[in-house]
C-alpha positions in Angstrom: 39.7 73.1 -14.5 37.7 75.1 -11.9 39.9 77.3 -9.7 43.1 77.1 -12.3 44.3 79.0 -15.1 47.3 78.6 -17.3 49.7 81.4 -18.3 49.2 80.6 -21.8 45.7 81.7 -21.4 46.7 85.0 -20.0 48.6 85.7 -22.9 46.0 84.7 -25.4 43.5 86.9 -23.8 46.3 89.8 -23.8 46.5 89.1 -27.6 42.6 89.2 -27.9 42.3 92.2 -25.9 45.1 94.4 -26.9 46.4 93.5 -30.3 48.0 96.8 -30.9 49.6 97.2 -27.4 53.6 97.9 -26.7 54.7 94.7 -24.9 57.6 94.7 -22.7 59.0 91.5 -20.7 61.1 90.3 -17.9 63.3 87.3 -18.0 61.9 83.9 -17.5 59.4 81.3 -18.5 56.9 84.2 -18.9 59.1 85.6 -21.6 59.3 82.5 -23.7 55.5 82.3 -23.5 55.1 85.8 -24.4 57.3 85.4 -27.5 55.5 82.3 -28.4 51.7 83.5 -28.0 51.6 87.2 -28.4 51.4 88.7 -32.2 52.8 92.2 -32.1 53.0 94.8 -34.8 56.6 95.8 -36.0 58.4 97.7 -33.4 56.1 96.9 -30.5 57.9 94.2 -28.6 60.5 95.1 -26.2 62.5 92.5 -24.2 65.8 91.9 -23.2 66.0 88.8 -25.4 69.0 86.7 -24.5 70.7 89.0 -22.1 68.9 87.7 -19.0 68.2 90.8 -17.4 65.9 90.0 -14.7 64.1 93.2 -13.7 64.2 94.9 -17.3 60.5 94.5 -17.9 58.5 97.4 -15.6 61.2 100.1 -16.3 61.2 99.5 -20.0 57.4 100.1 -20.0 57.7 103.0 -18.2 60.1 104.3 -20.7 57.7 103.4 -23.4 54.6 105.1 -21.7 56.6 108.1 -20.8 57.5 108.6 -24.6 54.2 107.4 -25.9 51.7 108.5 -23.2 48.7 107.8 -25.5 49.6 104.3 -26.3 48.6 100.8 -24.6 51.8 99.3 -22.8 51.6 96.2 -21.1 54.5 94.8 -19.1 54.6 90.8 -18.7 56.5 90.0 -15.7 57.5 87.0 -13.4 56.8 87.1 -9.6 60.6 86.7 -9.1 61.9 88.9 -12.1 59.5 92.0 -11.2 60.9 91.9 -7.6 64.4 93.0 -9.1 62.8 96.3 -9.8 59.6 96.5 -7.9 60.4 99.8 -6.4 59.5 101.2 -9.8 55.8 101.0 -9.0 56.6 104.0 -7.0 57.7 105.7 -10.2 54.3 104.6 -11.9 52.4 106.1 -8.9 54.4 109.1 -8.7 54.2 110.1 -12.4 50.3 108.7 -12.9 51.6 106.5 -15.6 48.7 104.1 -16.8 50.8 100.8 -17.5 49.4 97.6 -17.1 51.7 95.0 -15.2 50.5 91.6 -15.9 52.6 89.2 -13.2 52.5 85.8 -14.1 52.7 84.4 -10.6 53.4 80.7 -9.8 55.4 81.5 -6.7 58.7 80.1 -8.2 61.6 81.2 -10.3 59.9 79.3 -12.9 63.1 79.2 -15.5 65.4 78.3 -12.8 62.8 75.6 -11.2 62.6 74.1 -14.8 66.4 73.6 -15.1 66.8 72.0 -11.6 63.8 69.7 -12.0 65.0 68.5 -15.8 68.8 68.7 -15.1 69.6 68.5 -11.4 67.2 65.9 -9.9 64.6 68.2 -8.3 67.3 70.1 -6.1 65.3 73.1 -6.0 68.1 75.6 -4.4 67.1 79.1 -3.7 64.0 78.9 -6.7 61.0 78.8 -4.3 59.4 82.1 -3.7 56.3 81.0 -1.7 58.1 82.4 1.5 58.9 86.4 1.8 57.2 87.3 -1.4 54.9 90.4 -1.3 51.4 90.6 -1.7 51.3 92.6 -5.2 47.9 93.8 -4.9 48.4 95.1 -1.3 51.6 96.8 -2.4 49.9 98.4 -5.6 47.3 99.5 -3.3 49.6 101.0 -0.9 51.5 103.0 -3.5 48.0 104.4 -4.7 48.3 102.5 -8.0 44.8 102.3 -9.4 43.3 98.8 -9.9 40.6 97.6 -12.2 37.2 97.6 -10.2 36.5 94.0 -11.1 40.4 92.8 -10.4 39.0 90.1 -7.8 36.6 88.4 -10.3 39.4 88.4 -13.0 42.6 87.6 -11.0 43.4 83.9 -10.2 46.8 82.2 -9.5 47.8 79.2 -11.4 50.7 78.4 -8.8 51.1 75.2 -6.6 50.4 77.1 -3.4 47.5 79.3 -4.3 45.1 77.8 -6.6 45.0 74.9 -9.1 46.4 71.5 -8.9 49.0 69.8 -11.0 47.5 67.7 -13.5 49.3 64.3 -12.6 48.4 61.3 -14.6 45.8 59.1 -12.9 46.6 55.4 -12.4 44.3 54.1 -15.3 46.3 56.6 -17.5 49.5 55.4 -16.5 48.7 51.7 -17.1 47.1 52.5 -20.8 50.4 54.6 -21.6 52.6 51.6 -20.6 50.7 49.5 -23.1 51.0 51.8 -26.0 54.9 51.7 -25.7 56.2 49.4 -28.6 59.7 48.9 -27.1 59.8 46.2 -24.3 62.9 47.6 -22.9 61.5 51.0 -22.6 58.2 49.7 -21.2 60.6 48.5 -18.4 61.9 52.0 -17.8 58.3 53.2 -17.6 57.1 50.6 -15.3 60.1 50.9 -13.0 59.6 55.0 -12.9 55.8 54.4 -12.3 56.0 51.8 -9.6 59.0 53.2 -7.6 58.6 57.0 -8.3 62.4 56.9 -9.7 64.1 60.0 -11.0 65.2 59.6 -14.9 68.8 58.5 -14.2 68.1 56.3 -11.3 66.3 53.9 -13.5 69.9 52.6 -14.5 71.7 52.9 -11.1 69.5 50.5 -9.3 70.1 47.0 -7.7 67.0 45.1 -9.2 67.7 41.6 -7.8 64.9 41.7 -5.2 62.5 41.9 -8.0 62.7 38.2 -8.7 59.5 36.0 -7.9 60.6 35.3 -4.3 62.2 38.8 -3.7 60.9 41.5 -1.3 60.3 43.8 -4.4 62.2 46.6 -2.5 65.0 48.2 -4.8 68.0 49.9 -4.0 69.0 53.0 -5.5 72.9 53.0 -5.7 75.2 55.6 -4.1 76.3 56.7 -7.6 73.2 58.6 -8.0 73.1 62.5 -6.9 71.1 61.7 -3.9 73.1 58.6 -2.7 71.8 55.3 -1.8 68.4 54.7 -0.5 65.7 51.8 -0.7 62.5 52.3 -2.5 58.9 50.4 -2.1 56.5 49.6 -5.0 53.2 51.8 -4.9 51.2 50.1 -6.2 52.8 46.8 -5.3 50.8 44.9 -7.7 52.5 47.1 -10.7 55.5 44.8 -10.2 53.4 42.0 -11.8 51.3 44.3 -14.0 54.3 45.7 -15.6 56.5 42.6 -15.8 59.1 44.0 -13.6 60.1 40.4 -12.1 61.9 39.9 -15.4 64.4 42.3 -14.5 65.3 40.8 -11.2 66.3 37.8 -13.2 67.9 40.0 -16.0 68.6 43.5 -15.6 70.1 43.7 -18.8 66.4 43.8 -20.2 66.8 47.7 -19.7 67.8 49.7 -22.8 71.4 49.3 -23.5 72.6 52.7 -23.0 76.3 54.3 -22.0 76.4 54.4 -18.0 79.9 55.0 -17.9 80.0 58.5 -15.8 83.5 58.9 -16.9 82.3 59.3 -20.2 78.8 60.6 -19.9 76.6 62.5 -17.3 73.4 61.7 -14.9 71.9 64.4 -16.8 72.6 63.1 -20.4 71.3 59.7 -19.1 68.2 61.4 -18.1 67.6 63.2 -21.0 67.6 59.9 -23.0 64.4 59.0 -21.2 62.6 62.4 -21.6 63.6 61.9 -25.5 62.1 58.8 -25.6 58.8 60.0 -24.0 58.7 62.4 -26.6 59.5 59.8 -29.2 56.5 57.7 -28.1 54.3 60.8 -27.7 53.1 59.7 -24.3 52.0 63.1 -23.5 53.2 63.2 -19.9 56.7 64.0 -18.6 58.9 61.4 -17.0 58.9 63.4 -13.6 55.1 63.1 -13.8 55.3 59.6 -13.0 57.6 60.5 -10.0 55.3 63.1 -8.5 52.1 60.8 -9.0 53.9 58.1 -7.1 54.7 60.7 -4.1 51.0 61.7 -4.2 50.0 58.0 -4.2 51.9 57.2 -1.0 49.7 59.6 0.8 46.8 57.6 0.4 48.7 54.6 1.6 49.2 56.6 4.6 52.9 56.4 4.2 54.4 58.9 6.7 56.0 61.7 4.8 59.3 61.1 6.6 59.3 57.9 4.9 58.1 58.8 1.4 60.7 61.7 1.3 63.4 59.4 2.5 62.5 56.9 -0.4 62.6 60.1 -2.9 66.2 61.0 -1.6 64.8 64.6 -0.8 63.9 66.7 2.5 60.5 66.1 4.2 60.2 69.9 3.9 60.4 69.7 0.3 58.0 66.6 0.2 55.1 68.3 2.0 55.5 71.6 0.4 55.3 70.3 -2.9 53.2 67.3 -2.9 50.4 68.3 -0.4 49.5 71.1 -2.7 48.8 68.5 -5.7 46.2 66.5 -3.8 42.7 67.2 -5.6 39.1 67.0 -4.5 39.2 63.6 -6.2 42.2 62.6 -4.4 41.0 63.9 -1.1 37.6 61.8 -1.3 39.5 58.9 -1.9 41.8 59.3 1.5 38.6 60.2 3.2 36.7 57.0 1.8 39.9 54.9 2.8 40.0 56.5 6.3 36.2 55.4 6.5 36.9 52.1 5.6 39.8 51.5 7.9 37.4 52.5 11.0 34.8 50.0 9.8 37.4 47.4 9.5 38.4 48.3 12.9 35.0 48.1 14.4 34.2 44.7 13.0 37.3 43.3 14.6 
């Protein structure tokens, strides 16, 4: 997409342009991607592997360059991990070492965020780096580190806050994916998550009695969940009928029969079962993509952020900080069209 770049693209370009370089890495998602996408010659991969030593990459690159001054040395780092030893940029400048530092910057502690999203119900504690993070380019210039003349043309961020939009599934795709699921029980799971923006495990800890034909279609997430009891409205409302969710109001046992006894299992394990089923059916989206799409969808219904955040069971600041960054140009045009139609309706009245 225009204005967007993926970390894998960066690493494939490194692999293309510098096949014989010495590579050092910091610790995090970028380390995993580097291991997957780069193809180094023997003894040219320098990483702390599973030791988890954030900040390792830049000093290691300095050591390699000092020992092998005529070799191409590249450090692959994340914006959070590089800050652990960012002062070593001064060492680069002091000794004039030509190390290439590539910062995969998504303004998060990416690996931490990934775990918080997958196993801790999106409780993003201390992993957001968007506030207080330095401008790395200005920092390099301040330290008299030479930058390529065309760096402005070749540098683009892929994070939520700077450029690019999260590739969330459109409503049409969601409906098509639902139709491809062969198991009726898991179709109900998919439909509930899409219509109500539920977390994985919340599907199995809801009062669904309001989904009957004469119910108000407002479901209640039970207090046994991580974020406690809250109510959720359907967006789109017509999806209750589309995904046949009224049947759950009459018989919630139509959901998959999995162990929900929290004395034996955990909410994380229950959530993982849904993730595994999405992979099994090759749905090509993650369960949380349905939740995120629901959140963005509520914006176009003019639902106040305070209300949407309450339905999702998280803070208003997290809601606005996350989801308003994911509105694409297409989404903005849709919102503008809705606003114009609303004004026209008022005038007609």
